[in-house]
N, C-alpha and C positions, 0 to 999 in steps of 0.2 A: 547608284542604288540609295531608297530614299530604305531607314531601318523600320522593320516592321516591331509595330508595339508603341510607335513616337506619331502626335498629331502634329499640323504644320499649319503655320495663320502669316501670310504674309503681306505687309503689310509697303505700302507708298510711300504714306510721311504718319509719323506717331510723336503726340510727343518725348515720353519713350517706353521702350518694350519693355524696361522694368518695373514700369507705373501701368502699362496694359497687361502684363503678365498679375499682378496686386487684383486688374477689376477684374480680371474673366478667369478668376481659376475656378473657383464654383461651378464653374458651367464647364470644364473642362474632365473627362474620362477617361484621361493618359496622357504621358508625359507629355508636354506641345510646346513645341519650337516655335517661336515667334516673332518675326524678321520682318523688322523697314529699312526701306529705301533711302532716309532720312528722317534721322531726327529732330527739334525742336527742343531741345530740352534732356539730355542726352548725360550723362553724370558718370566721376567714377570712383574710385574709393573716396574715401571722408567726404563728397560732399562735391571735388573736383570737378568742373565744368570739363565732357570732353567732346570734340571738333566728331560734329560726326554728317558729314558729307557725303553725298552721292556717287556712289559708286565705290565709297567703303565699305565695309560689314559692320554690321548694330543687331544684337541676337538676345533672346533670353529662354534661357529652360526653365518651362514654370514644373514641379512636380511636385510630388506628398513620401518623400520616403518616408518608411518605418525608424526613424531615425531622433536619435537626440538632441536636441542643437548641438551640442561639443560633434559627438560624429557626420552628422551632418554640415557644418563648416571642414570638418575635411573633403567632402569634396570638391573643394578648389582644386585639387593636387592631382585627384581626375581629371577636369575641364580642362587642366595646365594638359597634362597626357595627350589630348586629344586635340587640344587646338596646338602642339608642337608637329604631332603626329598632320593634323592636316595640313600645316605651313610648310613642311615636310616634300609634301608631293609638290608644290611648284616654287621651292630657293632650295639650293645647297642644304642641307642639313646640317652640315656642318659649318655653318655661319647664324646658326643659331643657339638657344643658350634661353632656361629656365631660372628666373630671380626671382625666390623665394620676396612675398606671400603666392604672388601672383599674375606673376605680368611675362610678356613673352620679350627676347631681345633679341635681335637681326644684324649682324654683324657692332654689335656694340648699344644700339640706341632700341630704343622703344617699337613695337610693330604691334603690339597687342595687349590688352589687357585680360581683369576679369572682374566683376563685382558679383558675389553673390548675400540674397539679404533672403531674413526665414520672416515666418511667423507662427506664434501661439506662442500656449500661458500653461502650458501644461508639460508634462514630462517628454510628451516628445513638440517636435515641431509638427505644422500646419503644413503647411504648405513651404520648399526651398525656391528660388529661382533665382539663376544662374548665368549673367549678365554676360554676354564679348561681345569688346569691342577690336576688329580687325583692320591698321592705314592697310588697305589693296593697293590703293591708288594712288592719295597721298597722305601727305602729314603735315600735320602744325604744327605754327613757326614754335611754339617750345620754347617760351623767355618763360628763363627760368630754369625749366625741369632740368631735375639730377641723373635726367637720361636721356638724350636728345632723340624725337620722337622722330621716328622711319619710316619707308613705306617701302610695300613688296615690290609693287615694279620699281622703284626707289630703286631700290638693291638688287636691283635685278633677277628676282622674280616676275615670274610665267602671268600674261593678263587670267585674272578668274575675274568671274560673274559674282556679285555677291552668294544671288540665288544660285549658283550650284557650288559656292564656297559650303554654305550651308548644307550643300547634303554630303558635302565630302565630314565638313565634322560631325554633320547629326551618325552621321554611321561610325566615325569614329566614336568618340561617345559612346556608343551602342556596346560600341568592346569596351572599353573602356569596364565599364559602364559591369560585364559581363565577368571582367577580370576580377572586379572589388567582390559583384557577387559568390566566384568561384573558391579566390585567395584572400579575402580580405584588404584590410588599408595596410598590411606588408608587402604585397605584390606592389598597386602602385605608392606606395612610399618609393619602391625600387624602382620603378622602373621615370621617377621624377628627377630622382638622387643623379643616375646616368644624362641623364641632360643638367642637372642642375648648373649656375653660373659660377664662380670664382668658389667651386669645393676645395676644399683643402688648403683657401686662399688667405691672407688678410681681408677684412671687409669691415660700413662700422655699422652699428643701427642706432638711430634715435628713436626712443620710445615717446615719443613728448613731454620725457620726466626726465631719460636722461641720453644718454651719447652713448654708448657700448663699441671700443674696435677688440675685436681679436677674431682668430684662423676660427673658420671657417666648417668646420668637425665635420656636421652634417644636422641630416633633418628626423625628430624621433617620429614616437610610433603615435606621437596628440598634436603633431605637423608642426612641432614648436621649432622655433631655429636654438641649433648649439653652439654659442662660443665660445673657444677657448682660452680664454684671455687672461689677462698677468695673473688674476687671485682667482682660477680656476674654471671651471666652468659656468658658462653663465644658462642659462632658460628662455629663449625669450619669445612670446606668444602671441606679440603683435610687436609690429615698426615698420618705419620707410628706411630700407638699405644702399647704404652706399660704397657706389667704388669706384 
């Protein structure tokens, strides 16, 4: 069932659901999901190309939270929780894990990713776009990728149409949003950590300026990755994680 309070736009083809969200945000009266059956110019984090063939899932939620840029960014954890619970309906949840900052792993491979973009010059964001891509039926070659791309179907998951997956995801997102409003980020963080990949194990974080290796201790209340290194605890705000 589609959750109340959210709009929905279904497109056969678009350059990017993130780009479309930015174009139409001024015309929207409520948080709205934009889904495309095919994207021609899809992108992931740091400008990387995101392969988006038909049958896979590509959507963006565009909303206007009353939040600072810092608080808005923490909604990536909310989205990750919703995505985890949605995928868990179609595949054994013990095969799923959340990789900091915003990927979902299935059987150790990357099955889904999340991308956040926002706009605003004042203390609060004008709008926030949360892009979600899921390999439902096929995965790209992944040459040189840190984590091999996998698909839901390829790992034994149930077949699901993108339109149906959108309804499930939107419902789970609304549930997570309710938790945020009632309990705040600490509850979202707690749920995320319950499914975190390699928690308590050694991982590597590459920031662009340095490579840090340490024990994955936790994620703090600001969403930063906390590693226990030979020189003590390190707080990392942005990095690519490898293990």
